[in-house]
LODOSE-624397 format. One line per field, with one value per residue (C-alpha): residue number from 0; residue in one letter; x, y, z. Coordinates in steps of 0.001 Angstrom, whole numbers, plus 500000, padded with zeros to 6 digits. Last residue first. Example, Ala and Ser with C-alpha at 12.3 -4.5 7.8 and 13.67 -1.06 7.14 Angstrom:
nr	1|0
rest	S|A
x	513670|512300
y	498940|495500
z	507140|507800
end
This chain:
nr	391|390|389|388|387|386|385|384|383|382|381|380|379|378|377|376|375|374|373|372|371|370|369|368|367|366|365|364|363|362|361|360|359|358|357|356|355|354|353|352|351|350|349|348|347|346|345|344|343|342|341|340|339|338|337|336|335|334|333|332|331|330|329|328|327|326|325|324|323|322|321|320|319|318|317|316|315|314|313|312|311|310|309|308|307|306|305|304|303|302|301|300|299|298|297|296|295|294|293|292|291|290|289|288|287|286|285|284|283|282|281|280|279|278|277|276|275|274|273|272|271|270|269|268|267|266|265|264|263|262|261|260|259|258|257|256|255|254|253|252|251|250|249|248|247|246|245|244|243|242|241|240|239|238|237|236|235|234|233|232|231|230|229|228|227|226|225|224|223|222|221|220|219|218|217|216|215|214|213|212|211|210|209|208|207|206|205|204|203|202|201|200|199|198|197|196|195|194|193|192|191|190|189|188|187|186|185|184|183|182|181|180|179|178|177|176|175|174|173|172|171|170|169|168|167|166|165|164|163|162|161|160|159|158|157|156|155|154|153|152|151|150|149|148|147|146|145|144|143|142|141|140|139|138|137|136|135|134|133|132|131|130|129|128|127|126|125|124|123|122|121|120|119|118|117|116|115|114|113|112|111|110|109|108|107|106|105|104|103|102|101|100|99|98|97|96|95|94|93|92|91|90|89|88|87|86|85|84|83|82|81|80|79|78|77|76|75|74|73|72|71|70|69|68|67|66|65|64|63|62|61|60|59|58|57|56|55|54|53|52|51|50|49|48|47|46|45|44|43|42|41|40|39|38|37|36|35|34|33|32|31|30|29|28|27|26|25|24|23|22|21|20|19|18|17|16|15|14|13|12|11|10|9|8|7|6|5|4|3|2|1|0
rest	X|X|X|X|X|X|X|X|X|X|X|X|X|X|X|X|X|X|X|X|X|X|X|X|X|X|X|X|X|X|X|X|X|X|X|X|X|X|X|X|X|X|X|X|X|X|X|X|X|X|X|X|X|X|X|X|X|X|X|X|X|X|X|X|X|X|X|X|X|X|X|X|X|X|X|X|X|X|X|X|X|X|X|X|X|X|X|X|X|X|X|X|X|X|X|X|X|X|X|X|X|X|X|X|X|X|X|X|X|X|X|X|X|X|X|X|X|X|X|X|X|X|X|X|X|X|X|X|X|X|X|X|X|X|X|X|X|X|X|X|X|X|X|X|X|X|X|X|X|X|X|X|X|X|X|X|X|X|X|X|X|X|X|X|X|X|X|X|X|X|X|X|X|X|X|X|X|X|X|X|X|X|X|X|X|X|X|X|X|X|X|X|X|X|X|X|X|X|X|X|X|X|X|X|X|X|X|X|X|X|X|X|X|X|X|X|X|X|X|X|X|X|X|X|X|X|X|X|X|X|X|X|X|X|X|X|X|X|X|X|X|X|X|X|X|X|X|X|X|X|X|X|X|X|X|X|X|X|X|X|X|X|X|X|X|X|X|X|X|X|X|X|X|X|X|X|X|X|X|X|X|X|X|X|X|X|X|X|X|X|X|X|X|X|X|X|X|X|X|X|X|X|X|X|X|X|X|X|X|X|X|X|X|X|X|X|X|X|X|X|X|X|X|X|X|X|X|X|X|X|X|X|X|X|X|X|X|X|X|X|X|X|X|X|X|X|X|X|X|X|X|X|X|X|X|X|X|X|X|X|X|X|X|X|X|X|X|X|X|X|X|X|X|X|X|X|X|X|X|X|X|X|X|X|X|X|X|X|X|X|X|X
x	626457|628487|627616|630298|630415|632347|635419|638612|638030|634440|634023|637428|636528|633332|635360|637254|638233|641911|642509|644301|647731|649398|652940|653904|651602|652798|649548|649221|649556|646692|644368|645415|644689|641235|640418|641415|639363|636309|636762|637930|634688|632859|635523|639107|642228|645249|647613|651103|651895|654645|652234|650192|646461|644161|645460|643688|640351|639270|640479|638974|635471|633930|635733|634142|636611|635582|638191|638607|639628|637547|636282|632775|629615|626045|625665|629002|627322|625252|628417|629452|632506|636112|637083|640588|642486|645655|648172|650464|651562|650206|651195|647495|647028|649812|648340|644841|646247|648045|644896|642805|645284|647154|647404|649772|652806|650967|650447|646837|644429|641793|639444|637919|635465|633304|632357|633156|636138|636642|638421|635372|637212|639668|636815|635040|637783|636173|633354|633776|633090|633577|634430|631006|630435|626658|626176|625483|628945|630941|627888|628520|624960|623741|620240|617767|616707|613427|613377|610472|609631|608022|607478|606836|609068|611102|610841|612204|611733|613360|612142|614481|612879|614362|612844|610595|608317|604972|602112|602020|604470|603889|607586|608425|605511|606575|610125|608870|606649|609520|611678|608863|608856|612608|612237|609594|611125|614549|613177|611458|614596|615847|619512|622759|625769|628783|627287|624877|627944|629482|629354|632474|634930|636130|635128|631679|631391|631550|629044|626077|622890|624069|626197|623051|621599|619312|616427|614875|617797|619884|617484|617953|614850|614821|614469|616043|615794|616243|616108|619690|620840|619050|619496|617291|617854|615816|618307|616799|618806|620473|623559|626216|623931|622865|626446|627495|624748|625338|629068|628413|626132|628574|631429|629140|628137|624958|623578|619905|620072|617212|618265|616209|615748|617809|619688|622929|623222|625492|627808|628085|628692|631422|634709|633445|632337|629272|630723|629671|626878|624947|621496|618824|615193|612557|608891|606103|606968|605782|606172|608078|610155|611041|612003|614196|615964|616608|618262|620291|621372|622252|624542|623491|624851|621442|618779|616306|616525|615077|615963|613758|613064|616450|615598|616299|617350|620654|622421|621936|623972|622966|625995|627503|628239|625103|623427|619850|618263|614485|612648|608883|607795|604596|603598|604518|608015|608474|607140|609681|612551|611915|611220|614577|616699|616475|617552|619833|619641|621920|621799|618313|618189|614763|613480|610007|607869|605509|605284|604388|601838|600286|600032|598221|595775|594828|597376|596189|592608|593086|590926|593723|595992|593535|593106|596821|596584|593260|594464|597699|595829|593674|596864|598048|599387|595940|593712|591060|591324|593408|595792|598049|597966|600936|603617|604609
y	875889|875850|872973|870826|870777|874046|872010|874014|877627|877888|874274|874230|877466|875809|872767|874892|878529|877796|874051|873626|872025|869242|867929|869146|867096|867524|867406|871194|871047|868580|870809|873918|872088|871037|874623|875708|872804|874216|877610|876596|877213|873877|871694|870809|869233|868292|865722|864795|861706|861535|862435|859335|859643|856990|857936|861284|859516|860713|864269|864341|863255|866719|867881|865166|862577|861772|860537|862069|860150|862166|865353|865760|867790|867980|864378|864769|867389|864675|863188|866385|868297|867480|866140|864682|864433|862338|863379|861110|863247|862095|865154|865914|865840|868395|870614|870487|871329|874358|875486|875152|877227|875537|876753|876025|877559|880860|881343|880834|883730|883935|885731|889159|890315|887582|889657|889874|887569|884932|884854|886232|888967|889569|890017|892153|894754|896898|899420|901479|901239|897524|896368|897198|897595|898025|895390|896121|895701|892882|891176|890265|890847|888821|889989|887159|884398|882926|880204|880095|877174|877142|873918|873002|869978|870575|874363|874402|877837|878920|882175|883730|885762|888478|891151|889608|892644|892383|894118|897744|900645|901482|901660|898611|896611|897551|896348|893086|892434|893185|890668|888116|888683|888092|884838|883327|884602|883472|879903|879881|878880|876162|877034|875477|874306|875923|879062|879239|879590|876787|876739|875328|877079|879592|878623|879922|883567|884506|886058|884616|885269|888315|889244|889625|892142|891501|893717|897180|899554|896746|896161|892809|891662|887989|885582|882248|880021|876386|874494|875148|877822|881135|884210|887108|890025|893176|895425|898249|901492|902871|904137|902038|899002|899271|899557|896636|894448|895502|894776|891418|890428|891766|889664|886607|886313|886322|889804|890760|892605|895091|898331|900890|904639|905568|908801|907714|904220|905129|907308|904852|901914|903534|902575|899559|898077|897644|896895|899419|900381|902425|903150|905523|904781|907466|906424|907662|905411|902315|898834|900098|902217|899079|897204|900048|900255|896507|896509|899558|898007|894756|896312|894967|891748|890094|892813|891545|888033|889240|890790|891494|887773|886750|883028|881058|884263|884615|881804|883788|886681|890200|892284|892816|895700|895909|898431|899608|902525|902857|906096|906569|903154|902808|899197|898202|899591|897771|894623|894866|895619|892566|890279|891058|891724|888122|886401|889147|892918|893161|895656|897164|900605|901861|905457|906236|909289|907422|904542|906890|908550|905144|904699|907967|907335|903881|901321|899379|900269|898377|899916|902353|899473|898103|901658|902073|902723|904580|906834|907345|908455|910832|912305|911560|914304|915256|912157|913719|917507|919287|921033|923141|926829|927964|929964|933262
z	186740|183532|181202|179551|175739|175879|176870|177338|178359|179582|180661|182379|184156|185417|186460|188945|188534|189126|189263|192603|192792|194786|194808|198290|200527|204117|206067|206015|202245|202157|204184|202297|199060|200255|201155|197664|196296|198021|196409|192937|191026|190904|192479|191590|193002|190919|192430|191185|193243|195886|198692|197895|198507|200002|203473|203061|203253|206714|206108|202630|203540|203921|200810|198724|197344|193768|191331|187864|184762|182336|183919|185287|184816|186080|187236|189020|191210|192888|194426|196269|195049|195986|192552|192629|189352|189742|187147|185158|182226|178867|176880|176394|180167|180592|177875|179393|182838|181434|179641|182827|184853|187699|191269|194162|192460|192090|195827|196814|196852|199575|197273|197722|195090|196534|199532|203238|202891|205590|208963|210739|212646|209782|207304|209889|210284|212985|213369|216483|220224|220758|224285|225709|229443|229809|227140|223454|221899|223474|224921|228561|229776|226783|225895|225956|223600|222414|219759|217331|215079|211636|209733|206103|206603|203449|203785|207328|208891|212152|213704|216259|219031|221223|219009|216363|216335|218134|216337|215307|215423|211765|210896|213007|211589|208038|208697|210196|207172|204794|206650|206376|202622|202542|204512|202229|198993|200190|200360|196956|195026|197360|197880|196657|198668|196980|195457|198381|200597|202623|206430|208111|205771|208338|211879|212802|213844|217507|219899|217961|219942|221873|218848|216735|219201|222139|223223|223074|222581|221087|218209|216478|214630|213743|210822|209910|206843|205949|202641|201427|203853|204360|206529|207592|209922|210388|212189|214232|214402|217533|215683|217466|217715|214082|212834|215006|213585|209993|210304|211968|209109|206527|207907|208136|204505|202429|202970|202924|206229|206284|207931|209820|209981|206955|206233|208013|206530|203616|205665|208550|206216|204086|205765|207697|204402|202165|198712|196104|193754|196303|194877|196161|195322|195873|195820|193552|190607|192453|190972|187930|190289|192221|189056|187803|191154|191205|187763|188755|192054|190335|187756|184394|182862|182629|182895|180271|181698|184960|188308|191349|191499|192856|193231|190051|188278|190101|188176|184955|186302|187350|188280|191728|194068|196183|198471|197852|199682|199817|200423|200628|201842|199821|200482|196926|197409|200711|199062|196255|198627|200794|197842|196172|199267|200411|197188|195928|196218|199239|202085|202077|203690|204757|204822|206156|205353|203028|205479|208307|206008|205430|209170|209668|206829|208102|209313|212363|211416|208146|205441|204633|203716|201175|199853|199203|195468|195693|198498|196590|193453|195489|196872|200375|202640|203913|203821|205982|205680|208299|205889|208088|207194|205142|206863|205279
end
């Protein structure tokens, strides 16, 4: 027997919900009907880091009924400077579980689904299927292109955000109503051109600004109010305190959202971008090109003549350094290569081994054969050899 439809004002919202969302209900652009749209909505947040933290928290506070969280990492101390969904009490926990508990503490009436796995071409369609829109809180180009192509192929809007040092970007890519990410960025940058936050740093409040704006765009899309950032790219400079907007159009030759697309399925995005899609993947060097911290310590103790080249930035030496090192930042290495002797035994290092791996490939390509990379960088040295050095 069918129940009669409840036509009372506020039907579908409990008295407690009406009280909780009363400041929304006072907005004519939201009201009871809009709050019900939020309650019935399902949003997938890819990444529970700097961008995903504020985005997911504000979605939960706003009453979005179902939130999906995708991440594969654990909470580390270096996250806490900007990833505000996590705290000291959850260090070492899976990020999705830490984030889920925080969201349910904000709003116990919502449903939070967790996907403790890398977001890949193999699982993206399955994970995204129940959700109406996706918030891109990723920090690498393979995942950004994956999310874009997934959204184009499934007709979902993609609320995009990205950050770098003191600068952030925001847009909404929705191929059914405007350009997609590939329209603006048809090709990824060359591998190694743009360093990660782990290598370059990020202003702690910056992802809070961009992630909150992503939440605002998601709520606007769900409510059907305002003007979404479709066809517009917001550029935020935290140092200047400036916001600029660049308008762009759909690319008629776009490989996925044009009338004659070349891409009909999700592809291998790590291969397309030439970089790993997550830090569980490392561009491993052959064993002979790397040296373990303990092996380096033993060789130095024996008095072997080794030239230690630090390819970090100068300000990083104020954090930690090795005795006898020389500083040649990665960006200067090509121009200063003549300062190195190919007959010398050279050991390259950086913070974690990533930049020095690129430096090694550069030197090896120039004919240097007696060069090795310190596996794990100076952080590994601090952990294994010299606990008096800080890890950063």
